[in-house]
C-alpha positions as CSV (number, residue, x, y, z in Angstrom):
1,M,16.7,7.7,16.1
2,S,18.1,10.0,13.5
3,E,19.2,13.5,14.5
4,K,16.5,16.1,14.3
5,P,17.1,19.2,12.3
6,K,18.4,22.0,14.4
7,E,15.9,24.4,12.9
8,K,12.2,23.7,12.7
9,N,11.9,24.0,9.0
10,S,8.8,22.9,7.2
11,L,8.8,19.3,5.8
12,A,8.6,20.7,2.3
13,L,11.8,22.7,2.8
14,E,13.6,19.9,4.5
15,I,12.7,17.5,1.6
16,Q,14.0,20.1,-0.9
17,K,17.3,20.3,1.0
18,T,17.9,16.6,1.3
19,A,17.0,16.0,-2.3
20,A,19.9,18.2,-3.3
21,Q,22.4,16.3,-1.2
22,G,24.7,14.0,-3.1
23,S,25.6,11.4,-0.5
24,C,23.8,8.9,1.6
25,Q,24.5,6.8,4.7
26,S,23.4,3.6,3.1
27,Q,24.7,1.2,0.4
28,A,22.9,-1.4,-1.6
29,Q,22.6,-4.8,0.0
30,D,25.4,-6.9,-1.5
31,G,24.0,-10.4,-0.8
32,K,25.1,-10.8,2.8
33,S,23.9,-14.2,4.3
34,Q,20.9,-14.2,6.6
35,S,23.1,-15.5,9.4
36,R,24.8,-12.1,9.6
37,L,21.6,-10.1,10.1
38,N,21.4,-10.4,13.9
39,G,18.3,-12.6,13.8
40,C,16.5,-10.5,11.1
41,V,14.7,-12.5,8.4
42,P,13.0,-11.6,5.1
43,L,9.5,-10.3,5.6
44,S,7.3,-13.3,4.9
45,H,4.1,-11.4,4.1
46,Q,5.5,-9.0,1.5
47,V,3.4,-8.9,-1.7
48,A,5.1,-6.2,-3.8
49,G,8.3,-4.1,-3.9
50,H,11.9,-5.1,-3.4
51,K,12.1,-8.5,-1.8
52,Y,15.2,-9.7,0.1
53,G,17.0,-12.5,-1.6
54,I,15.7,-11.5,-5.0
55,D,16.6,-7.8,-5.2
56,K,19.6,-6.0,-3.8
57,M,17.4,-4.3,-1.2
58,G,14.4,-5.8,0.5
59,I,12.2,-5.7,3.6
60,L,13.4,-7.5,6.7
61,Q,11.7,-8.5,9.9
62,H,13.4,-7.7,13.2
63,P,13.1,-10.1,16.2
64,D,11.3,-7.3,18.1
65,G,8.4,-7.4,15.6
66,T,9.2,-4.3,13.6
67,V,10.1,-4.3,9.9
68,L,13.3,-2.9,8.4
69,K,13.3,-1.1,5.1
70,Q,16.8,-0.4,3.7
71,L,17.3,3.1,2.5
72,Q,17.4,3.5,-1.3
73,P,20.3,5.3,-3.0
74,P,20.2,9.1,-2.8
75,P,18.2,11.2,-3.1
76,R,15.3,8.8,-2.7
77,G,16.4,7.2,0.6
78,L,17.2,10.6,2.2
79,R,13.8,11.9,1.1
80,E,11.9,9.0,2.7
81,L,14.0,9.2,5.9
82,Q,13.4,13.0,6.2
83,F,9.7,12.5,5.7
84,Y,9.4,9.9,8.5
85,T,11.6,12.0,10.8
86,Q,9.6,15.1,10.4
87,V,6.2,13.5,10.7
88,F,7.1,11.5,13.8
89,G,9.5,14.0,15.4
90,E,8.9,14.9,19.0
91,D,9.0,18.6,18.0
92,C,6.5,18.2,15.2
93,S,3.7,20.8,15.6
94,D,2.4,21.0,12.1
95,P,-1.4,20.0,12.4
96,Q,-1.4,18.6,8.9
97,L,1.5,16.2,9.6
98,L,0.1,15.3,13.0
99,A,-3.2,14.4,11.3
100,L,-1.3,12.2,8.8
101,R,0.3,10.0,11.5
102,P,-2.6,7.5,11.9
103,H,-2.4,6.8,8.2
104,L,1.3,5.7,8.2
105,P,3.2,2.9,9.8
106,R,4.8,4.2,13.0
107,F,8.4,5.2,12.7
108,Y,10.9,3.9,15.3
109,G,14.0,5.6,13.9
110,T,16.9,3.9,12.0
111,W,18.7,0.6,12.5
112,V,22.2,-0.6,11.5
113,S,23.5,-4.1,11.8
114,P,27.0,-4.3,13.4
115,D,28.0,-6.6,10.5
116,T,26.9,-4.1,7.8
117,P,27.5,-0.7,9.3
118,N,27.1,1.1,5.9
119,D,23.6,-0.2,5.4
120,L,21.0,2.0,7.0
121,Y,17.4,0.8,7.6
122,L,14.2,2.5,8.5
123,K,12.6,0.8,11.5
124,L,8.9,0.7,11.0
125,E,5.7,-0.8,12.5
126,D,4.7,-4.1,11.1
127,I,1.1,-3.6,10.1
128,T,0.5,-7.3,9.7
129,R,1.8,-8.3,13.1
130,R,-1.4,-8.6,15.1
131,F,-3.3,-10.7,12.5
132,S,-3.1,-14.4,12.6
133,R,-3.7,-14.9,8.8
134,P,-3.0,-11.5,7.3
135,C,-4.6,-10.8,3.9
136,I,-2.6,-8.1,2.2
137,M,-3.0,-5.9,-0.9
138,D,-0.6,-3.2,-2.2
139,I,-2.1,-0.5,-4.5
140,K,0.0,2.3,-6.0
141,V,-2.0,5.5,-6.1
142,G,-1.7,8.6,-8.3
143,R,-2.0,9.5,-11.9
144,R,1.8,9.3,-12.4
145,S,4.1,6.7,-11.0
146,Y,7.2,8.9,-11.7
147,D,8.2,12.1,-10.0
148,P,9.0,15.5,-11.5
149,L,12.7,14.8,-11.6
150,A,12.4,11.6,-13.6
151,S,14.3,11.4,-16.8
152,P,12.4,11.0,-20.1
153,S,13.4,7.3,-20.3
154,K,12.2,6.7,-16.8
155,R,8.8,8.4,-17.6
156,E,8.4,6.3,-20.7
157,Q,9.3,3.1,-18.8
158,Q,6.7,3.8,-16.1
159,I,4.0,4.8,-18.6
160,R,4.6,1.6,-20.6
161,K,4.2,-0.6,-17.6
162,Y,0.6,0.5,-17.1
163,P,-0.7,3.0,-19.8
164,L,-4.1,3.3,-17.9
165,M,-2.4,4.9,-14.8
166,E,-3.2,8.4,-16.0
167,E,-6.9,7.6,-16.4
168,I,-7.5,5.2,-13.5
169,G,-5.2,6.8,-11.0
170,F,-4.1,3.5,-9.3
171,L,-2.5,0.2,-9.9
172,L,-2.7,-3.1,-8.1
173,L,0.8,-4.2,-7.3
174,G,0.0,-7.5,-5.6
175,M,-2.3,-9.3,-3.1
176,R,-2.3,-12.3,-0.8
177,V,-5.6,-13.7,0.3
178,Y,-6.2,-16.5,2.8
179,H,-8.9,-19.1,2.1
180,P,-9.9,-20.7,5.4
181,S,-11.8,-23.7,3.8
182,R,-8.6,-24.8,2.0
183,D,-6.0,-23.4,4.5
184,C,-4.1,-21.8,1.7
185,Y,-3.1,-18.4,0.4
186,I,-3.9,-17.3,-3.1
187,C,-1.5,-14.7,-4.5
188,H,-1.5,-12.3,-7.4
189,D,1.5,-10.2,-8.5
190,Q,2.1,-7.0,-10.4
191,F,1.4,-8.7,-13.8
192,F,-2.1,-9.5,-12.8
193,G,-2.6,-5.9,-11.7
194,R,-1.3,-4.6,-15.0
195,S,-3.8,-6.8,-16.8
196,L,-6.8,-5.1,-15.2
197,V,-8.7,-2.6,-17.4
198,K,-11.7,-0.4,-16.6
199,D,-14.2,-3.2,-17.1
200,T,-12.3,-5.7,-15.0
201,L,-11.0,-3.6,-12.1
202,A,-13.9,-4.4,-9.8
203,R,-13.6,-8.1,-10.5
204,G,-9.9,-8.0,-9.9
205,L,-10.1,-6.1,-6.6
206,A,-13.0,-8.2,-5.4
207,R,-10.7,-11.2,-5.2
208,F,-9.0,-9.5,-2.2
209,F,-12.3,-9.6,-0.3
210,H,-13.3,-13.1,-1.2
211,D,-12.4,-15.9,1.1
212,G,-13.1,-18.8,-1.3
213,E,-16.7,-19.1,-0.3
214,K,-18.2,-15.6,0.1
215,L,-17.5,-11.9,-0.3
216,R,-16.5,-10.2,3.0
217,K,-18.8,-7.2,2.7
218,Q,-18.0,-5.9,6.1
219,T,-14.3,-5.7,5.2
220,V,-15.2,-3.8,2.1
221,C,-17.2,-1.3,4.2
222,L,-14.2,-0.8,6.5
223,C,-12.0,-0.3,3.5
224,I,-14.2,2.4,2.1
225,R,-14.3,4.2,5.4
226,K,-10.5,4.2,5.8
227,V,-9.8,5.3,2.3
228,R,-12.3,8.1,2.6
229,N,-10.5,9.3,5.7
230,I,-7.2,9.4,3.8
231,L,-8.9,11.3,1.0
232,Q,-10.2,13.8,3.5
233,W,-6.6,14.4,4.7
234,F,-5.5,15.1,1.1
235,E,-8.4,17.5,0.5
236,S,-7.2,19.5,3.5
237,Q,-3.5,19.9,2.6
238,K,-1.5,21.7,-0.1
239,Q,2.1,21.3,1.1
240,L,3.1,17.9,-0.4
241,H,2.7,15.9,-3.5
242,F,3.1,12.1,-3.4
243,Y,4.4,10.1,-6.3
244,A,4.8,6.3,-6.6
245,S,3.4,5.9,-3.1
246,S,1.1,3.0,-2.1
247,L,-1.8,2.0,0.1
248,L,-1.3,-1.2,2.1
249,F,-4.5,-3.0,3.0
250,V,-4.5,-5.7,5.7
251,Y,-7.2,-7.7,7.4
252,D,-7.3,-11.1,9.1
253,G,-8.4,-13.9,6.8
254,A,-8.9,-16.5,9.6
255,S,-12.5,-17.6,10.2
256,G,-14.3,-15.2,12.6
257,V,-12.4,-12.2,14.1
258,H,-9.0,-13.5,15.2
259,M,-7.1,-10.3,16.2
260,A,-4.7,-12.4,18.3
261,T,-3.8,-9.6,20.7
262,E,-1.7,-11.9,22.7
263,H,0.8,-11.8,19.8
264,N,1.8,-8.3,20.8
265,N,3.3,-9.6,24.0
266,N,5.2,-12.4,22.4
267,N,7.8,-11.5,19.7
268,N,6.6,-12.7,16.3
269,K,4.6,-15.5,17.9
270,H,2.2,-15.9,15.0
271,H,5.1,-16.5,12.6
272,Q,5.8,-19.7,14.6
273,H,2.5,-21.2,13.7
274,Q,2.3,-23.8,10.9
275,Q,1.9,-21.7,7.8
276,P,-0.8,-22.5,5.3
277,Q,0.0,-23.5,1.8
278,D,1.0,-20.5,-0.4
279,L,-0.4,-20.9,-3.9
280,S,1.7,-18.1,-5.4
281,R,2.2,-17.9,-9.1
282,T,3.4,-15.5,-11.7
283,D,0.3,-14.0,-13.2
284,S,-0.1,-12.8,-16.7
285,P,-2.9,-11.1,-18.6
286,A,-3.8,-14.5,-20.1
287,K,-3.9,-16.5,-16.9
288,S,-4.6,-15.7,-13.2
289,S,-3.6,-17.7,-10.2
290,C,-7.2,-17.5,-8.9
291,D,-8.6,-19.6,-11.7
292,E,-9.0,-22.5,-9.2
293,E,-12.5,-24.0,-9.2
294,G,-14.9,-22.3,-6.8
295,W,-12.9,-19.1,-6.1
296,A,-15.7,-16.8,-7.4
297,E,-18.5,-18.5,-5.6
298,G,-20.5,-15.8,-3.8
299,L,-19.5,-13.0,-6.1
300,P,-22.2,-11.2,-8.0
301,E,-22.6,-12.5,-11.5
302,S,-21.4,-9.2,-13.1
303,L,-18.1,-9.6,-11.2
304,Q,-17.7,-13.3,-11.8
305,N,-18.0,-12.8,-15.6
306,G,-15.8,-9.8,-15.6
307,V,-18.5,-7.9,-17.6
308,Q,-20.0,-5.2,-15.5
309,T,-23.4,-3.5,-15.9
310,G,-22.0,-0.1,-16.1
311,S,-18.3,0.6,-15.8
312,P,-17.2,1.5,-12.2
313,L,-15.4,4.5,-13.7
314,N,-17.0,6.9,-16.1
315,L,-13.9,8.4,-17.7
316,E,-15.6,10.0,-20.7
317,Q,-16.5,13.2,-18.9
318,S,-14.3,16.3,-19.1
319,N,-13.5,18.5,-16.2
320,G,-13.1,21.5,-18.5
321,N,-9.3,21.3,-18.5
322,G,-8.9,18.7,-21.1
323,E,-8.7,15.9,-18.5
324,T,-11.2,13.0,-18.0
325,V,-12.6,12.5,-14.5
326,M,-14.8,9.9,-12.9
327,E,-18.5,10.4,-12.6
328,E,-19.3,12.7,-9.6
329,E,-22.9,11.7,-9.4
330,G,-23.4,9.5,-6.4
331,K,-20.1,10.4,-4.9
332,E,-21.6,10.3,-1.5
333,R,-23.6,7.2,-2.2
334,D,-26.0,5.8,0.4
335,L,-24.3,2.5,1.1
336,S,-27.2,0.9,2.9
337,E,-25.3,-2.4,3.4
338,C,-22.3,-0.6,4.9
339,F,-22.8,-0.6,8.7
340,V,-19.5,-0.1,10.5
341,D,-19.4,0.4,14.3
342,E,-16.5,2.4,15.9
343,G,-15.3,-0.8,17.5
344,D,-14.9,-2.5,14.2
345,E,-12.3,-0.1,13.0
346,G,-9.5,-2.3,14.2
347,D,-10.6,-5.2,12.1
348,M,-8.7,-3.8,9.2
349,E,-5.8,-1.5,8.4
350,V,-5.2,0.8,5.5
351,R,-1.9,2.6,5.6
352,M,0.1,4.8,3.3
353,I,3.6,3.4,2.5
354,D,6.6,4.2,0.3
355,F,7.7,7.8,0.5
356,A,10.8,8.1,-1.6
357,H,9.1,10.4,-4.1
358,I,7.5,13.1,-2.1
359,F,7.9,16.7,-3.2
360,P,7.0,20.1,-1.7
361,S,4.0,21.9,-3.3
362,Q,1.7,24.8,-2.9
363,T,-1.3,23.2,-4.5
364,P,-3.6,20.2,-3.7
365,D,-2.3,16.8,-4.9
366,E,-4.9,16.3,-7.6
367,G,-3.2,13.2,-9.0
368,Y,-3.3,11.3,-5.8
369,M,-6.9,12.4,-5.0
370,H,-8.0,11.3,-8.5
371,G,-6.7,7.8,-7.7
372,L,-8.4,7.7,-4.3
373,R,-11.7,8.8,-5.7
374,N,-11.6,6.2,-8.5
375,L,-10.5,3.5,-6.0
376,L,-13.5,4.4,-3.8
377,S,-15.8,4.1,-6.8
378,V,-14.5,0.6,-7.5
379,L,-14.9,-0.5,-3.9
380,E,-18.4,0.9,-3.8
381,K,-19.1,-1.0,-7.1
382,I,-17.9,-4.2,-5.5
383,L,-20.2,-3.7,-2.5
384,Q,-23.3,-2.6,-4.4
385,D,-23.2,-5.3,-7.1
């Protein structure tokens, strides 16, 4: 575990201090062979972000079942390390940070390989570990995917990647969905996400909840409840703004409810199972990897065709400040199909990840909340159609 600050400064002040530092305890991964990683292997279920073996830095899986995320160059890596250290510190007494813990992967300190002592890793909970066939979706949330310190060129680069980010407030970075009837995974990458516009968002996200034969409505309900809980946390705090942070969605794609709790007592046992076929492809706006025959069976006609009877987002209204906002009418909709018992909460996980761009603030994080509200609108659209 990293050393705790000697003084109990607020997280905002600590982040401000570490952001100003000019050195870091880590270096970029320089292509070391997997045999020198003390049994660690690339994370097999990653759907977005830096991937080990492709990028200089990536996510690894430790033999004990945790995941290892290498620190980014300063100040990003220090900022993320300080965030986790403060939130999960034994001396943390801030009620807002304590309330945030359930929405994050648990932090187990830092890890260094004896073979690469200059590479520092965050040791984190593997959210996918207890699921036998984890279906995973990564969504970047917020109206801006660049932080206040970004250079003009960086801002232009990020805006060019997805010009609708300002309006919609979120971007699909990737997904991996298990189809039991075919024993295969269907994958979509960031290019598919960037191809989605207001009229096709619901159709695109609905693919994550479709098992090749039917739409998993109960899973959508769980998703809505968990995202609402995260929104409630943001509505209650004013000390932090999150940029380029994501939500990670995970549920078990196996037939029935296969939580496989015995896997918790056997290191990485489910990764020893014979893995289903992975139908990953590089998506483009012109072609999607889910064009396989029958993938949309069970979806409402409006979602199958990609033409929706009323856009999930009404972005034509003004909030009086020259900005467009989603339609507030029906914000607390009566989702009559959405019955979720307390015992069902564990059937799905929604966690916040990626905290290299967190900044202190004295105002609500309107950009992140805008994205959460629009995401909820799309999820409700999927369920109601």
